[in-house]
C-alpha positions, 0 to 999 in steps of 0.5 A: 500500500502506497503512502504520501507523507505531509509535513506542515502542509496546509493542504494535507488531508484531515487525519482519521486515525492515530496508530501507535508506532515504534521506531529504532535508532540502532547504532553499531560499534562503528558509530553508524545508524541502521537505515532502510529505504522505504518501498512505499515512498523511497525515503530513507528511514530508521526501521519501525512500524505499527504496534500489534495487539498483544505486543509490548511497544518495545517489542514492536521496535525489535520485531519491525527491525528484524523484519525490515533489516534482518538485524536483531536488536536489544532496546537500551533506552528511549530517544523520544516521543514524536507526536507532531500533528503537522506530520500526516501520512495518507494511505491509498486505502483512505486511512490518513494517520496522524503521527504518534511514534516512540523512538527507542535507542537500540544496539545490534545483537545479531542477525545479518542485513537483508532486504524485505518488501518494505525495505528494498535497501538496507545499510549502515550509515555514518552520520557524515553521510546522512545529507546525501540521502532523502530522509523525511524531516521528522525521521531526520529529527529522530536520527539527530536526537539519537546521535546527540545522546540527549540527557532526557528523551525528546517529547514533542 
């Protein structure tokens, strides 16, 4: 299912849902972040997705990272809560979702990189290489907060 992302756009459609989502800022020993290229819009992103019924939200980040990248992770902290109502995602099925995402800090503990239908490209990226990639501003904010190692999680 394709999606269009809007940010601070007065012409964005009105949201009709809010779904709890989790993302993972996964940093390796070489100080690189794990990124995927999303198949539905081509943007580079940290792995993540919607929480399933009966699932702890941190487990959502673990599951989505494994599914989208092949990497097993351990959640070690919280980067922040991202609830900006100016970020809206419109799906081809008519759902228009307002952002509500919890970004966890994580470290890799196993697995091997692989692609998936949701993520046709997966790679470890150094902070100095981020500007060459097309990254949605709200995702770039999470990545920047992850690299900044903030004393307190971001809430916004």
